[in-house]
C-alpha positions as a LaTeX table, in Angstrom:
\begin{tabular}{lrrr}
\hline
Residue & $x$ (\AA) & $y$ (\AA) & $z$ (\AA) \\
\hline
Met1 & 31.31 & 33.65 & $-7.01$ \\
Lys2 & 32.96 & 30.98 & $-4.86$ \\
Leu3 & 29.85 & 30.84 & $-2.69$ \\
Leu4 & 27.69 & 30.35 & $-5.77$ \\
Lys5 & 29.92 & 27.49 & $-6.97$ \\
Lys6 & 29.68 & 25.78 & $-3.58$ \\
Phe7 & 25.91 & 26.16 & $-3.61$ \\
Ile8 & 25.68 & 24.59 & $-7.09$ \\
Ala9 & 27.94 & 21.72 & $-5.96$ \\
Val10 & 25.67 & 21.03 & $-2.98$ \\
Leu11 & 22.59 & 21.01 & $-5.23$ \\
Ala12 & 24.31 & 18.55 & $-7.54$ \\
Leu13 & 24.77 & 16.13 & $-4.62$ \\
Val14 & 21.15 & 16.34 & $-3.44$ \\
Pro15 & 19.71 & 13.80 & $-5.94$ \\
Ala16 & 22.42 & 11.25 & $-5.06$ \\
Val17 & 21.86 & 11.70 & $-1.33$ \\
Ala18 & 18.10 & 11.43 & $-1.74$ \\
Phe19 & 18.45 & 8.28 & $-3.83$ \\
Ala20 & 20.71 & 6.70 & $-1.20$ \\
Ala21 & 18.26 & 7.60 & 1.57 \\
Glu22 & 15.34 & 6.09 & $-0.34$ \\
Ala23 & 17.06 & 2.79 & $-1.16$ \\
Thr24 & 14.71 & 0.11 & 0.09 \\
Phe25 & 14.25 & $-3.62$ & 0.30 \\
Pro26 & 13.29 & $-5.03$ & $-3.16$ \\
Leu27 & 9.51 & $-4.96$ & $-3.57$ \\
Asp28 & 7.41 & $-7.91$ & $-4.71$ \\
Ala29 & 4.72 & $-7.32$ & $-7.31$ \\
Ala30 & 1.32 & $-7.28$ & $-5.65$ \\
Pro31 & $-1.51$ & $-9.22$ & $-7.34$ \\
Asp32 & $-4.18$ & $-6.82$ & $-8.61$ \\
Arg33 & $-7.57$ & $-8.01$ & $-7.38$ \\
Thr34 & $-9.40$ & $-4.70$ & $-7.43$ \\
Lys35 & $-11.94$ & $-6.18$ & $-9.87$ \\
Asp36 & $-12.50$ & $-9.35$ & $-7.80$ \\
Leu37 & $-15.44$ & $-8.64$ & $-5.48$ \\
Ala38 & $-14.84$ & $-11.73$ & $-3.34$ \\
Ala39 & $-11.20$ & $-10.71$ & $-2.79$ \\
Leu40 & $-12.22$ & $-7.13$ & $-1.94$ \\
Gln41 & $-14.83$ & $-8.36$ & 0.52 \\
Asn42 & $-12.25$ & $-10.56$ & 2.24 \\
Gly43 & $-9.81$ & $-7.65$ & 2.22 \\
Ala44 & $-12.41$ & $-5.40$ & 3.86 \\
Lys45 & $-12.94$ & $-8.01$ & 6.58 \\
Leu46 & $-9.18$ & $-8.25$ & 7.20 \\
Phe47 & $-8.89$ & $-4.46$ & 7.24 \\
Val48 & $-11.60$ & $-4.09$ & 9.89 \\
Asn49 & $-10.21$ & $-6.94$ & 12.01 \\
Tyr50 & $-6.49$ & $-6.14$ & 11.87 \\
Cys51 & $-6.02$ & $-2.51$ & 10.79 \\
Leu52 & $-8.99$ & $-0.48$ & 12.00 \\
Asn53 & $-8.15$ & $-0.99$ & 15.66 \\
Cys54 & $-5.31$ & 1.55 & 15.40 \\
His55 & $-5.50$ & 3.06 & 11.91 \\
Ser56 & $-8.43$ & 5.09 & 10.67 \\
Ala57 & $-9.72$ & 5.57 & 7.14 \\
Ser58 & $-11.44$ & 8.88 & 7.69 \\
Ala59 & $-12.16$ & 9.49 & 3.99 \\
Met60 & $-14.15$ & 6.24 & 3.71 \\
Arg61 & $-17.66$ & 5.40 & 4.89 \\
Tyr62 & $-18.84$ & 1.90 & 5.67 \\
Asn63 & $-21.77$ & 2.22 & 3.27 \\
Arg64 & $-19.35$ & 2.68 & 0.36 \\
Leu65 & $-18.69$ & $-1.05$ & 0.72 \\
Arg66 & $-21.92$ & $-1.53$ & $-1.21$ \\
Asp67 & $-19.74$ & $-0.94$ & $-4.27$ \\
Ile68 & $-17.95$ & $-4.26$ & $-3.63$ \\
Gly69 & $-21.18$ & $-6.21$ & $-3.34$ \\
Leu70 & $-22.02$ & $-5.96$ & 0.37 \\
Thr71 & $-25.48$ & $-5.07$ & 1.62 \\
Asp72 & $-26.15$ & $-2.77$ & 4.56 \\
Glu73 & $-27.20$ & $-5.80$ & 6.58 \\
Gln74 & $-23.95$ & $-7.65$ & 5.81 \\
Ile75 & $-21.92$ & $-4.56$ & 6.70 \\
Lys76 & $-23.80$ & $-4.13$ & 9.96 \\
Asn77 & $-23.57$ & $-7.80$ & 11.00 \\
Asn78 & $-19.98$ & $-8.51$ & 9.95 \\
Leu79 & $-18.00$ & $-5.28$ & 9.96 \\
Leu80 & $-19.50$ & $-3.11$ & 12.72 \\
Phe81 & $-18.61$ & $-4.20$ & 16.23 \\
Thr82 & $-19.54$ & $-1.25$ & 18.45 \\
Ser83 & $-22.03$ & 1.58 & 18.09 \\
Glu84 & $-21.07$ & 2.64 & 14.55 \\
Lys85 & $-23.70$ & 3.08 & 11.91 \\
Val86 & $-23.49$ & 2.00 & 8.28 \\
Gly87 & $-23.19$ & 5.63 & 7.17 \\
Asp88 & $-20.33$ & 6.47 & 9.56 \\
Leu89 & $-16.74$ & 7.16 & 8.61 \\
Met90 & $-14.12$ & 4.50 & 9.33 \\
Thr91 & $-12.51$ & 6.14 & 12.34 \\
Val92 & $-10.95$ & 4.80 & 15.54 \\
Ser93 & $-11.68$ & 5.74 & 19.12 \\
Met94 & $-8.07$ & 5.52 & 20.31 \\
Pro95 & $-6.84$ & 8.99 & 21.36 \\
Ala96 & $-3.87$ & 10.28 & 19.37 \\
Lys97 & $-1.99$ & 10.95 & 22.63 \\
Asp98 & $-2.25$ & 7.31 & 23.69 \\
Ala99 & $-1.27$ & 6.10 & 20.23 \\
Lys100 & 1.88 & 8.22 & 20.29 \\
Thr101 & 2.78 & 6.90 & 23.75 \\
Trp102 & 2.31 & 3.26 & 22.79 \\
Phe103 & 3.79 & 3.27 & 19.27 \\
Gly104 & 6.08 & 6.31 & 19.27 \\
Ala105 & 3.97 & 8.01 & 16.58 \\
Val106 & 0.31 & 8.36 & 15.71 \\
Pro107 & $-0.67$ & 5.55 & 13.27 \\
Pro108 & $-1.30$ & 7.13 & 9.86 \\
Asp109 & $-4.70$ & 7.31 & 8.24 \\
Leu110 & $-4.98$ & 4.57 & 5.60 \\
Ser111 & $-7.55$ & 6.15 & 3.28 \\
Val112 & $-5.03$ & 6.73 & 0.48 \\
Ile113 & $-2.02$ & 4.81 & 1.82 \\
Ala114 & $-1.77$ & 2.69 & $-1.36$ \\
Arg115 & $-1.35$ & 5.85 & $-3.42$ \\
Ala116 & 0.94 & 7.58 & $-0.93$ \\
Lys117 & 3.48 & 4.72 & $-0.90$ \\
Ala118 & 4.03 & 4.65 & $-4.67$ \\
Ser119 & 7.60 & 5.42 & $-5.73$ \\
Ser120 & 10.16 & 4.64 & $-8.40$ \\
Glu121 & 10.72 & 1.30 & $-6.63$ \\
Gly122 & 7.17 & 0.14 & $-7.34$ \\
Ser123 & 3.50 & 0.91 & $-6.81$ \\
Gly124 & 1.99 & 1.63 & $-3.42$ \\
Ala125 & 0.33 & $-1.79$ & $-3.57$ \\
Asp126 & 3.76 & $-3.41$ & $-4.12$ \\
Trp127 & 5.12 & $-1.58$ & $-1.07$ \\
Leu128 & 2.24 & $-2.64$ & 1.16 \\
Tyr129 & 2.27 & $-6.24$ & $-0.10$ \\
Thr130 & 5.99 & $-6.61$ & 0.63 \\
Tyr131 & 5.82 & $-4.71$ & 3.91 \\
Leu132 & 3.04 & $-6.82$ & 5.40 \\
Arg133 & 4.89 & $-10.04$ & 4.51 \\
Thr134 & 8.36 & $-9.12$ & 5.81 \\
Phe135 & 7.89 & $-8.76$ & 9.56 \\
Tyr136 & 10.29 & $-10.77$ & 11.70 \\
Lys137 & 10.93 & $-11.32$ & 15.40 \\
Asp138 & 13.37 & $-8.82$ & 16.92 \\
Asp139 & 13.64 & $-8.75$ & 20.72 \\
Thr140 & 15.70 & $-5.55$ & 20.60 \\
Arg141 & 12.66 & $-3.58$ & 19.45 \\
Pro142 & 10.01 & $-2.27$ & 21.91 \\
Thr143 & 7.24 & $-4.15$ & 20.09 \\
Gly144 & 9.32 & $-7.30$ & 19.65 \\
Trp145 & 9.07 & $-7.00$ & 15.85 \\
Asn146 & 11.00 & $-5.45$ & 12.99 \\
Asn147 & 10.46 & $-5.14$ & 9.26 \\
Leu148 & 12.67 & $-5.41$ & 6.18 \\
Val149 & 10.86 & $-2.77$ & 4.13 \\
Phe150 & 10.48 & $-0.32$ & 7.03 \\
Pro151 & 13.37 & $-0.98$ & 9.45 \\
Asn152 & 12.68 & $-0.14$ & 13.12 \\
Val153 & 9.01 & 0.52 & 12.41 \\
Gly154 & 6.90 & 1.25 & 15.48 \\
Met155 & 4.02 & $-0.93$ & 14.28 \\
Pro156 & 3.86 & $-4.46$ & 15.71 \\
His157 & 3.11 & $-7.46$ & 13.52 \\
Val158 & $-0.65$ & $-7.57$ & 14.00 \\
Met159 & $-1.09$ & $-10.64$ & 11.79 \\
Trp160 & 1.59 & $-12.77$ & 13.47 \\
Glu161 & $-0.91$ & $-15.37$ & 14.64 \\
Val162 & $-1.92$ & $-16.22$ & 11.07 \\
Gln163 & 1.56 & $-15.93$ & 9.54 \\
Gly164 & 3.45 & $-17.36$ & 12.51 \\
Val165 & 6.69 & $-16.19$ & 14.08 \\
Arg166 & 9.69 & $-15.84$ & 11.78 \\
Ala167 & 13.31 & $-14.91$ & 12.39 \\
Ala168 & 15.36 & $-13.11$ & 9.75 \\
Lys169 & 18.79 & $-14.45$ & 8.81 \\
Phe170 & 21.52 & $-12.00$ & 7.80 \\
Val171 & 25.05 & $-12.50$ & 6.49 \\
Glu172 & 27.92 & $-10.07$ & 6.84 \\
Glu173 & 29.45 & $-8.61$ & 3.69 \\
Lys174 & 31.93 & $-5.85$ & 3.02 \\
Asp175 & 30.45 & $-2.58$ & 1.89 \\
Pro176 & 31.26 & $-2.27$ & $-1.86$ \\
His177 & 31.68 & 1.49 & $-1.39$ \\
Asp178 & 33.80 & 1.28 & 1.77 \\
Ala179 & 35.88 & $-1.85$ & 2.43 \\
Ser180 & 36.34 & $-0.88$ & 6.08 \\
Lys181 & 32.62 & $-1.21$ & 6.74 \\
Val182 & 30.50 & $-4.35$ & 7.08 \\
Ile183 & 26.89 & $-4.54$ & 5.98 \\
His184 & 24.29 & $-7.10$ & 6.99 \\
Lys185 & 22.57 & $-8.59$ & 3.96 \\
Phe186 & 19.23 & $-10.38$ & 4.27 \\
Ala187 & 19.60 & $-14.12$ & 3.62 \\
Gly188 & 16.09 & $-15.45$ & 4.23 \\
Phe189 & 13.54 & $-16.27$ & 6.92 \\
Glu190 & 13.45 & $-19.07$ & 9.44 \\
Gln191 & 10.02 & $-20.21$ & 10.63 \\
Val192 & 10.18 & $-20.27$ & 14.44 \\
Lys193 & 6.50 & $-20.94$ & 15.10 \\
Pro194 & 3.85 & $-21.89$ & 12.53 \\
Gly195 & 0.80 & $-19.75$ & 12.02 \\
Thr196 & $-2.82$ & $-20.67$ & 11.49 \\
Met197 & $-2.33$ & $-20.19$ & 7.72 \\
Ser198 & 0.15 & $-21.71$ & 5.32 \\
Ser199 & 2.62 & $-19.38$ & 3.63 \\
Leu200 & 0.59 & $-19.48$ & 0.40 \\
Asp201 & $-2.70$ & $-18.78$ & 2.20 \\
Phe202 & $-1.14$ & $-15.87$ & 4.07 \\
Asp203 & 0.19 & $-14.38$ & 0.82 \\
Asn204 & $-3.30$ & $-14.69$ & $-0.68$ \\
Ala205 & $-4.90$ & $-13.04$ & 2.34 \\
Thr206 & $-2.35$ & $-10.23$ & 2.20 \\
Ala207 & $-3.05$ & $-9.77$ & $-1.51$ \\
Asp208 & $-6.78$ & $-9.43$ & $-0.72$ \\
Leu209 & $-6.06$ & $-6.87$ & 2.02 \\
Val210 & $-3.72$ & $-4.84$ & $-0.20$ \\
Ser211 & $-6.22$ & $-4.93$ & $-3.08$ \\
Tyr212 & $-8.85$ & $-3.54$ & $-0.73$ \\
Leu213 & $-6.48$ & $-0.77$ & 0.42 \\
Asn214 & $-5.74$ & $-0.02$ & $-3.24$ \\
Trp215 & $-9.46$ & 0.08 & $-4.06$ \\
Met216 & $-10.22$ & 2.24 & $-1.00$ \\
Gly217 & $-7.73$ & 4.86 & $-2.21$ \\
Glu218 & $-9.96$ & 5.40 & $-5.25$ \\
Pro219 & $-13.21$ & 3.41 & $-5.19$ \\
Ala220 & $-14.17$ & 4.71 & $-8.64$ \\
Gln221 & $-10.91$ & 3.67 & $-10.31$ \\
Asn222 & $-12.38$ & 0.77 & $-12.29$ \\
Ser223 & $-15.32$ & 2.90 & $-13.45$ \\
Arg224 & $-12.87$ & 5.64 & $-14.43$ \\
Lys225 & $-10.84$ & 3.23 & $-16.53$ \\
Arg226 & $-13.94$ & 1.84 & $-18.27$ \\
Leu227 & $-15.18$ & 5.37 & $-18.95$ \\
Gly228 & $-11.75$ & 6.29 & $-20.34$ \\
Val229 & $-11.98$ & 3.49 & $-22.90$ \\
Val230 & $-15.45$ & 4.65 & $-23.97$ \\
Val231 & $-14.26$ & 8.25 & $-24.32$ \\
Leu232 & $-11.25$ & 7.22 & $-26.43$ \\
Leu233 & $-13.48$ & 5.13 & $-28.71$ \\
Phe234 & $-15.89$ & 8.05 & $-29.11$ \\
Leu235 & $-13.05$ & 10.45 & $-29.91$ \\
Ser236 & $-11.63$ & 8.01 & $-32.45$ \\
Phe237 & $-15.03$ & 7.74 & $-34.18$ \\
Phe238 & $-15.44$ & 11.53 & $-34.09$ \\
Leu239 & $-11.95$ & 12.00 & $-35.56$ \\
Leu240 & $-12.77$ & 9.66 & $-38.44$ \\
Leu241 & $-16.07$ & 11.46 & $-39.07$ \\
Ala242 & $-14.43$ & 14.90 & $-38.96$ \\
Trp243 & $-11.68$ & 13.73 & $-41.33$ \\
Arg244 & $-14.19$ & 12.47 & $-43.91$ \\
Leu245 & $-16.35$ & 15.61 & $-43.60$ \\
Asn246 & $-13.26$ & 17.77 & $-44.08$ \\
Ala247 & $-12.27$ & 15.79 & $-47.20$ \\
Ser248 & $-15.80$ & 16.10 & $-48.61$ \\
Tyr249 & $-15.90$ & 19.88 & $-48.00$ \\
Trp250 & $-12.55$ & 20.66 & $-49.63$ \\
Lys251 & $-13.28$ & 18.37 & $-52.59$ \\
Asp252 & $-15.94$ & 20.83 & $-53.87$ \\
Val253 & $-13.75$ & 23.87 & $-53.16$ \\
Arg254 & $-10.89$ & 22.53 & $-55.25$ \\
\hline
\end{tabular}
């Protein structure tokens, strides 16, 4: 009986421990541009240039980019740089063994990353949008970079040239749960070196990239939503028709 009580007590603590472990940096709301073809096309270009070198998208084919308004010729001339064909999957040639050696872990496949990162803190797009914009210089890390959303991440800041180099400022505060401990609270960024883009332009570019990643997770999502509206309208009309037919039938019976 005592063992059972202890087991129940441990289970009661699990949600609190899990919540504490999942506490993250506050997420910014990502602009939704999944219906903007120009934004998706720019996002696809950024994805190929900055992400596809290490990350694959093995559930996505290049020719699916026709759905965002690109022709096979545009895909071939602007998004294929080696021997890939328009019908090929978006994979990388880097061996997993080398990736693990260089980054400490194999870079994850990004096919459904926008869906995988969704949580109670925000959508997967919110997570990605905040993550890509919160890299800062940290010479204590092997890559020279760190991140506020994903502390001690093995991924370097691949877009540092366009965003520039930033340092994170932290202030020391007492832990509200333990006065003997000191926590470091984020207090803002300091621009050490300017990038090729302004802060606003970089945020816009990141929003395009995240919208593309969101679209790639479910290319048919906009069609699904439109079809859902049509189905609900049809069911509403059918319900009205069935209601009137039912009233007409029982009128004669009474």
